[in-house]
C-alpha positions, 0 to 999 in steps of 0.5 A, a space after each residue: 069758613 064751613 066746618 064738618 063738625 063743631 065739637 064742644 068741649 076740648 076734652 078727652 072724648 071730643 079730642 079722640 073724634 077730631 083726631 079720627 075725623 081729620 084722618 077721614 078728611 073732615 074739617 073741625 072747629 073744637 070751642 072750649 068754655 075754659 081758657 085750657 084744653 084737655 077738660 079734667 085730665 088737664 095737667 099743668 107743669 109747675 117746677 117740673 111737677 105735672 099738676 093734675 088740676 082736677 084730681 088724680 087720673 091713672 089710666 088703666 085699661 084691660 082693652 088692648 086696642 084702647 092700651 095701644 091707642 093711647 100709646 101713639 100720643 105718649 109714652 106711660 111710666 109704670 106708675 101702679 095705684 095704691 092709695 093709703 087710708 088715714 083714719 086718725 092716726 091709723 094708716 091702712 092700705 086700699 083697696 081692702 086687702 090682707 095689708 089692711 086687714 093684718 094692720 086692723 087685727 093682727 092676723 096674718 092668714 086669709 083664712 082668720 080675715 075671712 072669719 072676722 069679717 064672716 063673724 062680725 057680718 052675721 052678729 049684725 043679722 041684716 037680712 034686707 039692707 035698707 040704706 046704704 050703712 046696712 048695705 056696706 055692714 052686711 058686705 064687710 062688717 062694722 070695723 072695716 065699715 066704721 074706719 074706712 067706708 063710713 066717713 069718706 062716703 058721708 064727705 063724698 056725698 053730703 049726707 049720713 050713710 042712713 040716709 043714702 040708699 042701699 043700691 049706690 054699694 052693690 059691692 065692696 071688693 074684699 081681696 084676701 091677697 097681699 096686694 096693694 094695687 087699686 086696680 085690676 087691669 092689666 095696662 096702667 101707667 100715667 103719661 110721662 109729661 102729662 095728659 094735656 100733651 096726649 090732647 094737644 096731639 090728638 087736636 092737631 089739625 083742628 082749629 080750637 077756640 078756647 074761652 068760648 061758651 057754646 051755649 051762650 054763643 049758640 046762635 052765632 055758633 050754630 051755622 059754622 058746621 054741619 054737625 054738632 058733636 056736644 060734650 057738655 051737661 045734656 040738660 043745659 043744652 035743653 035749658 033744663 026744660 024738663 028738670 035739673 040733673 043732679 051732679 057731686 062737685 069737687 072743690 081743689 085748694 092746691 099749694 106749694 110746700 118748700 119740702 121735698 116729700 110731704 105725705 110719701 104717697 100719692 094719694 092719701 084717703 081721709 076716712 073720718 067725717 071730722 076732716 073736711 077734705 076727702 084726700 090729699 094728692 101729692 103730685 110728684 109721686 104721680 112720676 116719681 119726682 125728685 124735685 126739691 119742693 112739692 106740689 098738694 091738692 086737697 079735695 073738698 066734695 060738695 052739692 052741686 048747682 048751677 054755675 059749679 063744675 060738674 064731677 060726678 053724675 048722682 046716678 040714682 032711679 030719679 036722675 036716671 030716669 030724668 036723664 032717660 027722657 032728655 035722651 029720648 029728646 036728643 035722639 030727635 035731634 038731627 045734626 046734634 050727637 051728644 057724648 061724653 061724661 056730661 052728654 051721657 051722663 055717665 061716670 066713665 074711666 079714661 078708657 071707656 071715654 076713648 072707646 065711647 068715642 071711637 065707637 062713634 067714630 066709627 058710626 058717624 065717619 
């Protein structure tokens, strides 16, 4: 059978394209290297708990069109992302807000918090930040940096903050209100029953082949479709001929515990450098679960190497320049279209993935 489109990757970008293509009467073949659909938003139900296998995913957007689009495929709950930061035995609210500052300094008014931060910044006399540490100190002062930024950032990047470039942190939002809502977006929630169901509905009507590595079977697969929508790593598509783009990877340790409630919150960040994991996710709290057991996942950040799962593109000057070279090469392709997080070498929130896929659909279909 000849297909109009072969979509490489059964994640959110590819699934949205497949759904819209079917509405236009197009035939799609979806090939996926993993043994499941939904990419990194894959959720697996265990004892009634939707486990986010590849890290916490909270849907949030200010785009009403995207919110209405995704609500065609699921009912969303009213989950509000309010993570906790743990530094030794001290607990702080994130994002940095008046609850954070009140706990840290024993103050109650925004004016008091602003004065403490301004005084700490002034005492440092940093005029031209030379690295990430100096940039962060010049934005939030020493206390917030030492307790809530330094160790976490060093674990995320695998190197000392003084060895990271200043431009990685362009701003650090400080809120002088008692508001623990991590996102400012108007719409927010978690799909009841998990994300996998959304992708299942998006892929209805398309043929899906799991455990199928497109790059390993390119000669055989390329003849099956007129065009290819490629959502994998753009440098891998070209066999790294111009160089290797850098990523950070994440390793998950997931365990079931014979207790109802482990940490009292869905997300707890561990900001000490000495604690090897960056955060612990307790999955049941995303859907306000009351199950007698609980499932947690510890997340460990690591340097990416070939064969690892790529999570976060390292968008510095060197990598962005290299991506530009690959992008120029990709533009010469007559039948391959690159998209999604890996194909675009960008970290996308889910709403931006959907928006990007719909933009492609408008141009292509």
